[in-house]
C-alpha positions as CSV (number, residue, x, y, z in Angstrom):
1,M,0.1,0.0,-0.4
2,W,2.8,2.3,1.4
3,R,4.8,1.5,-2.6
4,A,1.7,2.8,-4.5
5,F,0.7,5.9,-2.4
6,F,4.5,7.5,-2.7
7,W,4.4,6.2,-6.4
8,A,1.2,8.4,-7.0
9,V,2.7,11.2,-5.5
10,G,5.6,11.1,-6.9
11,V,3.3,11.1,-10.7
12,F,1.1,13.5,-9.4
13,T,4.1,15.9,-8.3
14,L,5.8,14.9,-12.0
15,L,2.8,16.0,-13.8
16,L,2.5,18.6,-11.4
17,G,6.2,20.5,-12.4
18,A,5.2,19.6,-16.2
19,Q,2.4,21.8,-16.6
20,C,4.5,24.6,-14.2
21,L,6.9,24.0,-17.4
22,L,4.6,24.4,-20.1
23,V,2.3,27.3,-18.8
24,D,3.3,30.5,-17.9
25,K,-0.1,31.9,-15.9
26,A,-3.8,30.3,-15.4
27,L,-6.6,32.4,-14.4
28,L,-8.9,31.2,-11.9
29,R,-12.1,32.3,-11.6
30,K,-15.2,30.9,-10.1
31,R,-18.7,30.0,-12.4
32,V,-21.4,32.6,-11.2
33,A,-24.6,33.3,-12.8
34,E,-24.9,36.1,-14.4
35,K,-28.5,36.4,-13.7
36,S,-28.5,35.6,-9.8
37,N,-31.1,36.8,-7.4
38,L,-29.4,36.0,-4.3
39,P,-27.7,39.0,-3.3
40,W,-24.4,38.2,-1.5
41,I,-23.4,36.5,-4.8
42,K,-21.3,38.9,-6.9
43,A,-22.4,38.9,-10.4
44,K,-18.7,39.7,-11.7
45,Q,-15.7,38.9,-10.2
46,R,-12.1,39.7,-11.0
47,P,-10.2,36.2,-11.7
48,Q,-7.0,35.3,-9.4
49,E,-4.0,34.7,-11.4
50,F,-1.7,32.6,-10.7
51,V,2.3,32.8,-11.9
52,P,4.4,29.9,-11.2
53,P,7.9,31.1,-9.8
54,D,11.0,30.1,-11.8
55,W,11.9,27.5,-9.6
56,A,8.7,25.9,-9.1
57,P,9.2,23.0,-12.5
58,W,12.3,22.4,-11.6
59,S,12.1,21.5,-8.0
60,L,8.6,19.7,-9.0
61,L,10.0,17.5,-11.7
62,S,13.6,16.3,-9.2
63,L,10.8,15.7,-6.7
64,G,8.6,13.7,-8.6
65,A,11.1,11.6,-9.7
66,I,13.5,10.7,-6.7
67,T,9.9,10.0,-5.1
68,I,9.1,7.3,-7.9
69,L,12.3,6.2,-7.6
70,Y,11.7,5.6,-3.6
71,S,8.6,4.1,-4.4
72,I,10.7,0.9,-6.4
73,T,13.2,0.8,-3.8
74,I,9.8,-0.2,-1.1
75,P,9.7,-3.5,-0.5
76,R,6.7,-5.6,-2.0
77,R,5.6,-6.8,1.4
78,A,6.7,-5.3,4.7
79,A,7.7,-8.0,7.3
80,G,5.5,-7.8,10.1
């Protein structure tokens, strides 16, 4: 179970690093109905902008690769 867990975390981190390498910025916004009758929902919201720092892609790629290599070295069945 631990082997699969660390493998999944490594693959996720590796893919996140590759995505940060390819994407310059991402706009995050909530989908809100244009014609809302609820007073607490704002009809127009500014989207939040996410810009990954320069160190993020390579750090995430290397961390993911190391985690995948670590998951391969875990024994298939722990004694106990």
